C-alpha positions in Angstrom: -0.1 0.1 0.1 1.1 3.7 0.4 4.5 4.3 2.5 3.8 5.0 5.6 4.9 8.6 5.2 2.2 9.2 2.9 -0.7 8.0 5.5 -1.8 10.9 7.9 0.0 11.0 10.7 -3.7 11.0 12.8 -5.2 8.4 10.7 -6.6 6.5 14.2 -9.2 9.5 15.2 -10.0 9.5 11.2 -10.8 5.8 11.0 -14.4 4.7 10.6 -15.2 0.8 10.8 -18.1 -1.4 10.3 -17.5 -4.7 12.5 -20.3 -7.6 11.9 -20.0 -11.1 13.2 -23.2 -13.3 12.4 -23.4 -16.6 13.6 -27.3 -16.6 14.2 -29.6 -17.5 10.9 -33.5 -16.9 10.5 -33.2 -19.2 7.3 -32.3 -22.5 9.6 -30.4 -23.7 12.3 -28.3 -25.6 10.0 -26.6 -22.2 9.0 -25.8 -21.3 12.5 -21.8 -21.5 13.6 -19.4 -20.2 16.2 -17.1 -17.9 16.1 -17.7 -15.1 14.0 -19.2 -12.8 17.1 -16.0 -13.6 19.0 -13.9 -13.1 15.9 -15.8 -9.6 15.5 -15.4 -8.8 18.9 -11.4 -9.5 19.2 -11.4 -7.4 16.1 -13.2 -4.4 17.7 -10.6 -5.0 20.6 -7.9 -4.4 18.5 -9.4 -2.0 16.8 -10.3 0.7 19.9 -6.9 -0.6 22.0 -3.9 -0.8 20.0 -5.6 0.7 16.8 -6.2 3.7 18.3 -9.8 3.9 16.8 -12.6 5.6 19.1 -15.1 3.4 19.8 -17.5 6.3 18.9 -16.4 5.6 15.2 -16.7 1.7 15.2 -20.4 0.4 14.2 -20.5 -3.0 15.7 -22.9 -5.3 14.5 -23.6 -8.8 16.6 -25.9 -11.9 16.1 -24.5 -14.1 18.1 -25.5 -17.7 18.8 -25.1 -17.1 22.8 -26.5 -13.9 24.8 -24.6 -11.4 23.6 -23.6 -10.1 27.6 -21.6 -13.3 28.0 -19.3 -12.7 25.6 -15.8 -11.2 26.4 -15.7 -7.8 26.6 -12.9 -7.2 28.3 -9.5 -5.9 26.7 -9.6 -2.5 26.6 -12.1 0.3 27.3 -12.9 1.4 24.1 -14.3 -2.3 23.5 -16.0 -1.9 27.1 -17.8 1.4 25.6 -19.3 -0.6 22.5 -20.8 -3.4 24.6 -24.3 -0.6 25.0 -24.0 0.2 21.5 -24.2 -3.1 19.5 -26.9 -3.9 17.3 -28.2 -6.9 15.8 -26.4 -8.1 12.0 -29.7 -7.1 10.4 -29.7 -6.0 6.4 -31.4 -3.0 7.5 -28.7 -2.5 10.3 -26.0 -3.1 8.0 -27.3 -0.9 4.8 -27.9 2.3 7.5 -24.5 1.8 8.4 -22.6 1.7 5.1 -24.8 3.9 3.3 -26.0 6.4 5.8 -24.1 6.7 8.7 -20.9 6.4 7.7 -21.0 8.8 4.3 -21.6 11.5 6.8 -18.6 11.0 9.1 -15.6 13.2 8.3 -12.8 10.3 7.6 -9.7 9.0 5.9 -10.1 5.8 6.2 -13.3 3.3 6.1 -12.5 -0.4 7.7 -15.2 -3.3 7.3 -14.8 -6.4 8.8 -16.7 -9.1 8.4 -17.2 -12.9 9.7 -19.9 -15.6 8.7 -21.5 -17.0 6.0 -20.4 -15.9 2.6 -21.3 -16.7 -0.8 -20.5 -16.0 -4.9 -23.3 -14.3 -7.3 -22.6 -17.4 -10.1 -22.8 -15.0 -13.1 -21.1 -12.0 -12.1 -19.0 -14.0 -9.1 -19.8 -10.7 -6.6 -19.6 -11.9 -3.0 -22.7 -11.8 -0.8 -22.7 -12.3 2.5 -25.9 -13.5 4.3 -27.6 -10.8 7.1 -29.3 -12.3 10.1 -32.4 -11.9 9.0 -32.0 -14.2 6.0 -34.9 -16.3 5.1 -35.5 -19.1 2.3 -37.9 -16.3 0.2 -35.2 -13.5 0.7 -32.0 -14.2 2.0 -31.0 -10.7 3.0 -27.5 -10.3 2.2 -24.8 -7.5 1.7 -23.5 -7.6 -2.0 -20.2 -6.1 -0.9 -18.9 -5.7 -4.4 -21.4 -3.7 -5.1 -21.3 -1.5 -1.8 -17.4 -1.3 -2.4 -18.4 0.5 -5.9 -20.5 2.7 -4.5 -18.0 3.9 -1.5 -15.3 4.7 -4.6 -18.3 6.9 -6.0 -18.7 10.8 -5.5 -22.0 9.8 -3.1 -18.8 10.0 -0.7 -17.7 13.6 -0.6 -14.1 13.6 -2.8 -12.0 14.5 0.0 -13.4 11.8 2.7 -12.6 8.0 2.5 -9.1 8.1 0.5 -8.4 4.5 1.7 -10.7 1.9 2.4 -10.2 -1.7 3.2 -12.6 -4.8 3.6 -11.6 -7.9 5.5 -13.5 -10.8 5.2 -13.3 -14.1 7.0 -15.9 -15.9 5.2 -16.5 -18.7 2.2 -16.6 -17.6 -1.5 -18.3 -21.0 -2.6 -21.0 -20.6 -5.2 -24.5 -19.9 -4.3 -27.1 -22.9 -3.5 -28.9 -23.3 -6.8 -32.0 -24.6 -5.2 -34.8 -22.8 -6.2 -35.9 -22.2 -2.3 -32.9 -20.3 -1.7 -33.7 -16.8 -3.4 -31.2 -14.4 -2.7 -32.2 -12.1 -5.3 -30.1 -9.2 -6.6 -28.6 -6.3 -4.8 -27.0 -3.5 -6.6 -26.9 -0.4 -4.5 -25.8 2.1 -7.6 -23.9 5.0 -7.2 -22.7 8.0 -8.6 -19.6 9.0 -10.4 -16.6 7.5 -10.4 -13.9 9.6 -7.8 -10.2 8.8 -9.3 -7.9 8.4 -6.1 -10.1 6.5 -3.8 -7.8 3.3 -2.9 -9.4 -0.1 -1.7 -7.7 -3.0 -0.6 -9.7 -6.1 0.3 -8.6 -9.2 1.9 -10.2 -12.5 1.9 -10.0 -15.7 3.8 -9.8 -17.8 0.5 -10.3 -17.7 -3.1 -13.1 -17.5 -5.1 -15.0 -21.3 -5.1 -13.2 -21.9 -1.3 -14.6 -22.3 1.7 -13.1 -20.7 4.8 -12.3 -23.1 7.6 -14.0 -22.4 11.5 -13.1 -24.2 14.5 -16.3 -24.2 16.2 -14.7 -25.6 19.5 -12.3 -22.7 19.4 -15.0 -20.1 18.8 -12.8 -18.7 16.0 -12.4 -18.2 12.4 -8.6 -19.7 11.1 -8.4 -16.9 8.9 -8.9 -13.8 11.8 -6.8 -16.2 14.3 -3.7 -15.3 11.7 -4.8 -11.6 10.9 -4.9 -10.8 14.7 -1.5 -12.1 15.2 0.0 -10.0 12.4 -1.7 -7.1 13.7 -0.6 -7.3 17.5 0.0 -4.5 18.6 0.2 -2.0 15.6 -1.7 1.0 15.9 -4.2 1.4 13.0 -1.8 3.3 10.9 0.8 1.0 11.0 -1.5 -2.3 10.4 -2.9 0.0 7.3 0.6 0.7 5.6 1.8 -3.0 6.3 -1.4 -4.7 5.0 0.5 -5.8 2.1 3.4 -7.7 4.2 0.8 -9.0 6.5 -1.8 -10.6 3.8 1.5 -12.5 2.1 2.3 -13.7 5.5 -1.3 -15.1 5.9 -1.0 -16.6 2.8 2.3 -18.4 3.5 0.7 -19.5 6.2 -2.4 -21.1 4.5 0.2 -22.0 1.2 1.9 -24.4 4.7 -1.3 -25.9 5.8 -2.3 -26.7 2.2 1.2 -28.4 1.2 0.3 -30.3 4.8 -3.3 -31.5 3.6 -4.4 -29.5 6.5 -6.4 -27.4 4.6 -7.5 -26.3 1.5 -8.2 -22.7 1.6 -5.9 -19.6 0.4 -6.4 -15.7 1.3 -6.5 -13.5 -1.4 -5.4 -9.9 -1.4 -7.1 -7.6 -3.9 -5.6 -4.4 -4.8 -7.9 -1.8 -6.9 -10.0 -4.8 -8.3 -9.8 -4.4 -11.6 -11.9 -7.8 -12.2 -9.0 -9.6 -14.1 -8.8 -11.6 -10.5 -5.1 -10.2 -9.7 -3.6 -10.9 -6.4 -1.3 -9.2 -4.7 -0.2 -12.3 -2.9 1.2 -13.7 -6.4 3.7 -11.1 -6.6 7.1 -12.1 -5.2 9.1 -9.7 -3.0 10.6 -7.7 -6.3 7.2 -6.6 -6.9 7.3 -8.1 -10.5 3.8 -9.6 -10.7 3.3 -13.4 -10.9 0.7 -15.6 -12.6 -2.8 -15.0 -11.8 -4.9 -17.5 -9.6 -4.9 -20.7 -11.0 -8.2 -21.4 -13.0 -8.6 -24.6 -15.1 -9.0 -24.5 -18.6 -12.6 -24.5 -20.4 -13.2 -27.4 -22.4 -13.5 -26.4 -26.3 -16.6 -27.0 -29.0 -15.5 -30.2 -29.8 -15.6 -31.5 -26.6 -18.5 -30.1 -25.8 -20.1 -31.8 -28.8 -18.6 -34.7 -28.0 -20.0 -34.7 -24.1 -23.5 -33.6 -25.8 -23.8 -37.5 -27.6 -22.4 -39.4 -25.0 -24.9 -37.8 -22.1 -27.7 -38.4 -24.6 -30.7 -40.1 -22.9 -28.6 -41.3 -20.0 -29.8 -40.5 -16.5 -27.7 -39.8 -13.5 -25.3 -42.6 -12.5 -25.3 -44.1 -8.9 -21.2 -43.1 -8.8 -22.0 -39.5 -10.3 -21.7 -37.5 -6.9 -18.2 -39.5 -6.3 -17.4 -38.7 -9.7 -17.8 -35.1 -8.4 -15.9 -35.1 -6.0 -13.0 -37.0 -7.6 -12.8 -34.5 -10.4 -11.7 -31.8 -7.9 -9.2 -34.5 -6.1 -7.4 -35.3 -9.6 -7.5 -31.7 -10.2 -5.4 -30.9 -7.0 -8.0 -28.5 -5.9 -10.7 -28.3 -2.7 -14.2 -29.3 -3.4 -17.1 -27.2 -2.8 -18.3 -27.1 0.7 -21.7 -27.2 0.4 -22.7 -31.1 -0.8 -24.6 -32.5 -3.5 -24.3 -32.6 -7.4 -24.7 -28.8 -8.8 -27.5 -30.1 -11.5 -29.9 -33.3 -12.5 -28.1 -34.0 -15.6 -25.1 -35.2 -16.1 -24.0 -32.4 -18.7 -25.7 -30.0 -15.8 -22.9 -31.3 -13.8 -20.5 -31.1 -16.9 -21.2 -27.2 -17.4 -20.9 -26.6 -13.5 -17.2 -28.3 -13.2 -16.3 -26.1 -16.4 -17.3 -22.9 -15.7 -15.1 -23.4 -12.0 -11.9 -22.6 -10.7 -9.7 -25.7 -11.0 -5.8 -26.7 -9.9 -2.4 -25.8 -10.9 -2.4 -28.1 -13.9 -5.0 -26.6 -16.2 -7.0 -29.3 -16.4 -10.7 -29.0 -16.7 -12.7 -30.5 -13.9 -15.0 -32.1 -16.5 -12.5 -34.3 -17.7 -11.8 -36.4 -14.7 -15.7 -36.5 -13.9 -16.1 -38.0 -17.5 -13.1 -40.3 -17.0 -14.6 -41.6 -13.5 -17.9 -42.0 -15.2 -16.4 -44.4 -17.9 -14.6 -46.8 -15.2 -17.8 -46.8 -13.2 -20.8 -45.7 -14.7 -20.8 -47.5 -17.5 -23.5 -50.3 -16.1 -22.2 -52.7 -18.1 -22.1 -50.9 -21.2 -18.6 -51.8 -23.1 -19.5 -50.0 -25.8 -20.1 -46.8 -24.0 -17.3 -46.5 -21.6 -15.4 -47.4 -24.8 -16.7 -44.2 -26.3 -15.9 -42.2 -23.3 -12.6 -43.3 -23.0 -11.8 -42.1 -26.7 -13.5 -38.9 -25.7 -10.9 -38.2 -22.7 -8.1 -39.6 -25.1 -8.9 -36.7 -27.6 -9.7 -34.2 -25.3 -6.1 -34.5 -23.5 -4.7 -34.8 -26.8 -6.6 -31.7 -28.7 -6.2 -29.3 -25.6 -2.4 -30.3 -24.5 -3.7 -31.7 -20.9 -1.5 -33.3 -18.6 -2.0 -37.2 -17.8 -4.7 -38.3 -15.3 -4.5 -40.7 -12.6 -6.8 -43.6 -12.7 -9.5 -43.3 -10.6 -10.0 -45.5 -7.2 -11.5 -48.8 -7.7 -15.5 -49.3 -6.3 -15.5 -50.6 -2.9 -15.8 -54.2 -2.6 -18.5 -55.4 -1.0 -19.8 -59.2 -0.4 -23.6 -59.1 0.7 -25.6 -62.3 1.6 -29.1 -61.9 0.4 -32.0 -64.2 1.9 -35.2 -64.6 0.2 -38.4 -65.8 2.5 -42.1 -66.1 0.7 -45.4 -67.4 2.4 -46.4 -70.8 0.4 -49.4 -70.1 -1.7 -50.9 -73.0 0.2 -50.8 -71.0 3.6 -49.0 -74.0 5.1 -46.9 -73.4 8.1 -43.5 -72.2 7.2 -41.7 -70.5 4.5 -39.8 -71.2 1.2 -36.4 -69.7 1.1 -33.4 -68.8 -0.6 -30.0 -67.2 -0.6 -27.5 -66.0 -3.1 -24.2 -64.3 -2.5 -23.6 -60.9 -4.4 -19.7 -60.2 -5.1 -18.4 -59.0 -8.5 -21.0 -61.9 -9.6 -24.0 -63.3 -7.9 -23.9 -67.1 -6.7 -27.0 -69.3 -5.5 -25.8 -70.7 -2.8 -28.6 -72.3 -1.1 -32.2 -73.3 -1.1 -35.1 -75.0 0.6 -36.2 -77.7 -1.0 -39.8 -79.7 -0.6 -41.8 -78.8 2.2 -41.6 -75.3 3.6 -39.2 -75.1 6.0 -38.8 -73.0 9.2 -37.6 -70.4 10.3 -35.3 -72.3 13.0 -33.7 -74.1 9.7 -33.6 -70.9 7.7 -31.3 -69.7 10.7 -29.1 -72.7 10.4 -29.1 -72.7 7.1 -27.9 -69.0 7.2 -25.2 -70.0 9.9 -23.8 -72.7 7.9 -23.2 -70.7 4.7 -21.4 -67.8 6.5 -18.8 -70.8 7.8 -18.4 -71.6 4.4 -17.8 -68.5 3.5 -15.6 -67.7 5.9 -13.5 -71.3 4.5 -13.7 -70.0 1.4 -12.3 -66.8 2.2 -9.3 -68.5 3.8 -8.7 -70.2 0.9 -8.8 -67.5 -1.3 -6.3 -65.3 0.9 -3.8 -68.5 1.1 -3.9 -68.7 -2.8 -3.5 -64.7 -3.2 -6.8 -63.7 -4.5 -8.6 -61.0 -2.8 -12.4 -61.7 -1.6 -14.5 -59.5 0.7 -16.0 -61.0 3.6 -19.4 -61.0 4.1 -20.5 -57.1 5.3 -24.5 -57.3 5.2 -27.1 -59.6 5.2 -30.8 -58.8 3.3 -33.3 -60.0 4.4 -36.0 -59.8 1.3 -39.6 -60.9 3.0 -43.2 -60.2 2.9 -44.8 -57.1 4.3 -46.0 -59.3 7.8 -42.5 -60.3 8.3 -40.8 -56.7 8.2 -40.4 -56.3 12.0 -39.1 -59.7 12.7 -36.1 -59.7 14.9 -33.3 -61.3 12.4 -30.9 -59.0 13.8 -31.3 -60.7 17.1 -30.6 -64.4 15.9 -28.2 -65.7 17.5 -24.8 -67.0 16.0 -22.7 -68.6 17.6 -19.3 -67.4 18.2 -15.8 -68.8 19.9 -15.6 -71.4 22.3 -18.0 -72.7 25.0 -21.3 -72.0 23.2 -21.2 -68.3 23.4 -23.7 -66.6 20.9 -24.1 -63.2 19.5 -26.4 -61.5 17.7 -26.6 -61.6 14.2 -26.8 -57.9 13.5 -24.2 -56.8 16.2 -21.8 -59.0 13.9 -23.2 -57.8 10.2 -25.0 -55.2 8.8 -28.6 -56.4 8.9 -31.5 -54.6 7.2 -34.9 -56.1 5.6 -36.4 -55.4 2.4 -39.5 -55.7 0.4 -39.3 -55.1 -2.9 -42.9 -57.2 -3.8 -44.5 -54.0 -2.7 -42.9 -51.5 -4.5 -44.6 -52.9 -7.9 -47.0 -49.7 -8.6 -44.4 -47.2 -6.9 -41.1 -48.5 -8.9 -40.7 -44.8 -10.6 -40.7 -42.9 -7.2 -38.7 -45.8 -5.7 -35.9 -45.8 -8.4 -35.9 -41.7 -7.8 -35.8 -41.2 -4.5 -32.7 -43.5 -4.2 -31.2 -41.7 -7.4 -31.6 -38.2 -5.9 -30.4 -39.8 -2.2 -27.0 -40.9 -4.4 -26.7 -37.5 -6.1 -26.7 -35.6 -3.0 -23.7 -38.2 -1.2 -26.2 -39.6 1.4 -26.8 -35.8 2.9 -29.4 -33.2 2.4 -31.8 -31.1 4.9 -34.6 -32.4 3.2 -33.0 -36.0 2.9 -34.4 -37.3 6.0 -38.2 -36.8 7.3 -39.0 -37.2 10.6 -42.8 -38.7 11.4 -44.8 -38.6 14.5 -48.0 -39.8 15.7 -49.7 -37.2 14.7 -48.3 -37.3 11.0 -49.6 -40.8 10.2 -52.6 -40.2 8.5 -54.1 -41.4 6.0 -52.8 -39.1 3.4 -49.1 -39.6 4.4 -48.4 -42.0 1.3 -49.3 -39.5 -1.3 -47.6 -36.9 1.1 -43.8 -38.6 1.0 -43.7 -39.7 -2.8 -44.8 -36.1 -3.9 -41.2 -35.8 -4.6 -37.8 -37.1 -4.5 -37.3 -36.2 -1.3 -37.3 -37.8 1.5 -35.7 -40.5 0.4 -35.7 -42.0 4.1 -38.2 -41.7 7.0 -37.5 -42.2 10.9 -40.6 -43.5 12.5 -41.0 -41.3 16.0 -44.2 -42.8 16.8 -45.4 -44.2 19.9 -48.5 -45.9 19.3 -48.0 -49.3 17.4 -50.7 -49.0 14.9 -49.2 -45.8 14.1 -46.0 -47.4 13.6 -47.6 -49.8 10.7 -49.3 -47.2 9.3 -45.9 -45.3 9.2 -44.3 -48.2 7.5 -47.1 -48.5 4.7 -46.8 -45.0 3.9 -43.1 -45.6 3.5 -43.7 -48.3 0.8 -47.0 -46.6 -0.7 -44.9 -43.1 -1.2 -41.6 -45.4 -2.8 -39.3 -44.4 0.2 -36.3 -46.8 -0.2 -35.4 -46.2 3.5 -37.2 -46.0 6.8 -36.2 -46.8 10.8 -38.2 -47.5 13.0 -38.3 -49.3 16.9 -39.8 -52.8 17.2 -42.1 -53.4 20.0 -40.3 -55.9 22.9 -42.6 -58.8 22.3 -41.0 -59.5 19.0 -39.4 -63.1 19.7 -36.6 -64.6 18.9 -37.6 -65.4 15.6 -37.2 -69.6 16.0 -40.5 -69.8 16.5 -42.8 -73.3 14.5 -42.7 -71.2 11.2 -46.1 -69.7 10.8 -46.1 -65.9 10.3 -47.7 -65.6 13.3 -46.0 -67.4 15.9 -42.6 -66.5 14.1 -42.8 -63.0 14.7 -44.4 -62.7 18.1 -42.7 -65.6 19.6 -43.1 -66.8 23.2 -43.1 -63.4 24.9 -46.4 -61.5 25.7 -46.8 -57.9 26.0 -47.3 -56.4 29.2 -51.5 -56.0 30.1 -52.7 -53.1 28.3 -50.7 -53.1 25.8 -51.3 -51.7 21.8 -51.9 -55.5 20.2 -54.0 -53.8 16.7 -52.2 -53.4 13.6 -54.5 -51.1 11.3 -55.2 -53.3 8.2 -53.2 -52.4 4.7 -54.3 -49.8 2.3 -55.2 -51.8 -0.7 -54.3 -54.7 0.3 -58.0 -56.8 1.5 -56.0 -58.1 4.7 -57.0 -57.1 8.2 -55.1 -57.4 11.3 -53.4 -60.5 11.4 -53.6 -62.5 15.1 -50.1 -62.7 16.9 -48.4 -60.5 14.4 -47.1 -57.6 16.9 -44.1 -56.1 15.6 -45.4 -53.1 15.0 -47.8 -53.2 17.1 -46.2 -52.7 20.7 -44.7 -49.6 22.0 -44.4 -49.9 25.2 -42.5 -47.9 27.6 -39.5 -46.4 26.9 -40.2 -47.9 23.7 -40.7 -44.6 21.7 -38.7 -43.8 18.5 -38.6 -40.1 19.6 -34.6 -41.4 20.5 -33.7 -42.5 17.4 -31.9 -39.6 16.3 -30.0 -39.4 19.9 -29.0 -43.2 18.6 -27.8 -42.6 15.0 -26.6 -38.6 15.1 -24.1 -36.7 17.4 -25.7 -33.9 19.9 -25.9 -30.3 18.3 -24.1 -27.5 19.5 -24.8 -25.9 23.0 -27.2 -29.4 23.6 -29.7 -28.7 20.7 -31.5 -31.5 19.6 -29.4 -33.6 16.5 -30.2 -32.3 13.5 -31.9 -35.0 11.0 -29.6 -33.3 7.9 -26.5 -34.4 9.4 -27.5 -37.9 9.1 -25.8 -39.7 6.1 -28.4 -42.0 4.8 -25.8 -44.1 2.9 -23.7 -45.0 5.7 -27.1 -46.0 7.8 -26.4 -49.6 7.6 -23.1 -49.6 9.1 -24.2 -47.1 11.8 -27.2 -49.0 12.8 -25.0 -52.3 13.7 -22.6 -49.8 15.6 -25.9 -49.8 17.9 -27.2 -52.7 17.9 -23.7 -53.9 18.7 -22.9 -51.2 21.6 -26.6 -52.7 23.3 -25.5 -56.0 23.1 -22.0 -55.3 24.9 -24.0 -53.3 27.2 -26.3 -56.4 27.9 -23.8 -58.9 27.8 -22.6 -56.9 31.0 -26.2 -56.4 32.7 -27.5 -58.2 35.4 -29.1 -61.8 34.1 -27.5 -60.6 30.7 -30.3 -58.5 29.3 -29.8 -57.3 25.8 -32.9 -55.2 25.8 -31.2 -51.6 26.8 -33.1 -48.3 27.7 -31.7 -46.6 24.5 -33.8 -49.5 22.3 -30.4 -50.7 20.0 -31.3 -54.1 19.9 -34.9 -53.3 18.6 -33.9 -51.0 15.7 -35.7 -52.0 12.0 -33.5 -50.7 9.0 -35.6 -50.9 6.2 -33.0 -50.6 3.6 -34.4 -51.5 -0.4 -31.7 -50.7 -2.9 -33.2 -50.9 -6.8 -30.0 -50.9 -8.2 -29.5 -54.1 -6.4 -32.8 -56.3 -6.7 -32.6 -59.9 -8.6 -36.1 -60.8 -10.4 -35.8 -64.3 -9.6 -38.9 -66.9 -10.5 -41.0 -68.0 -7.3 -40.1 -70.3 -4.9 -43.3 -71.9 -5.0 
């Protein structure tokens, strides 16, 4: 910046500042974050302490998660004076400070410090800083670029505020493209540009990058480094040395990136001329270096080829993995917000082509397409070959560097068990088992008369032992083969709540047994009930994978009051939700929720099974096998509502859905699956990784088994109900069309 001697000697008293820290947002508690309010206070403490700025010149806007009075106001007399003058960080207060109060002041230096969320407008790349009163219908915000343009015009007196600096600890990621998030447009206009005004902007990250926030310490990483550099300097010394401060912070973060501890790189913009040049890229001799790295763009030939390749192709299951790998392969950071940016392959490729890339100049769409060719062909070798030809031709034509191969798909071994009710109504079931690895192998089938569930359980245990021996033989022969991770039970509706996960499995010496669900991921499936809602079922599953398993709308929590006759149609109205958690207390309500899940095409659901669902080793009839030998306590609800459209009413003895005794409520499902929010807030359903649910449920069941093994009398039924979880997991991509066992 200007040499120290050219700055006014009394710059401190001639400085005015807007200092804002936004932690709490009206739009959703998912937006809340801890740290920006403390960062704003610490900056104000430096400003009114060593900085030498009168507190009356500082406009402090705070929207903290805690009561502002509980924050630390010590450190300087000036900060204590601000304790009674701070205001909420609403859009109205921000605009009042920037466009009415401060322009009427007599000053030489304007300082803007902002800590909170930040998004870039997709077309012009302008930085939008949401205010505390942001709402879904209108995300109120400060358009920082437009505001700074306004401050360079003659709407501010010519001789005033010749020096202006903005220090921003916020992300600079693309604004959400979901239609629900309406940022609108904010252009504050302005007059004629006044020559000689200098503006300096120091951002916590480059465009497309997220800024790291340390919630435990309540501090932004960028602010930590900034305040360490400012230390005991006066505002005049700090402003004159901003370029050195920025370069030092930049090098610190560059070291973090090289060590794999962070991706963000602060960017320092001097008199921004819209070419993204950064003072930080200048070496010490002042000679300009290269502009910030940006991926090259695809040419017209590449786009013509993609148009043909992607025509009439749905998003494959691996599309989100391919999207993330494109950033890793190019050596740059993926967007902080999860999920795909579009609903088609071309939309995703276009998003990638518009983004900043890594240092090698690789268009991000190229590794994305290569990944699809390796894992998204779904057995279409001809299409995979065309993809490989496109990647090779594009690299040669654009002179692109070599690409590493995508990681191989994870190896999974799943054992499937299918049970059918005999068409003649005999006791028992017809059963079949198959093993799904790289190929599908039929391994067991009941023969002759229907068999009891005891026989199915014994056959399953034998098959697990045989698979274990085969794995040992493969290992000795140097072949790689995965152990069984999951067991999926394909069953009629009436058996969905059977406690397969509690089937005892021999483990170790002395006749010891462990619950099946503590050793393996155990899920139930009901694909035969999906015939009428196949489109919804597959659509929800594809949408869930396109979001990477997490989305604020992916999980729907359903309580008793929600379980009405229209719930199924409501669940099936759109791609979300893809998972339902039944927080029901009445047994008939749980049954109604499960029926609605199947009607709405929801592929994943979780509920608590009633304690009276037996061991699954009864006579083999539907009723005895589900209810088992135990009886619910007097007064327990044993009713079951009739199936909608099935013509079947309550079936005697089937109590898997019906009993919800004391402590059996599903109200604690989220407590079991998701860590609690900050400050003891209830767990957030949007934080649940639905695709990881089978593994998470197994961990909960295992914890319940461990606790039960140490309980008096070996009672496995723990208060948290971890041993009574039923996980419906209907993967439409892994469903075989098999002949009936009848």
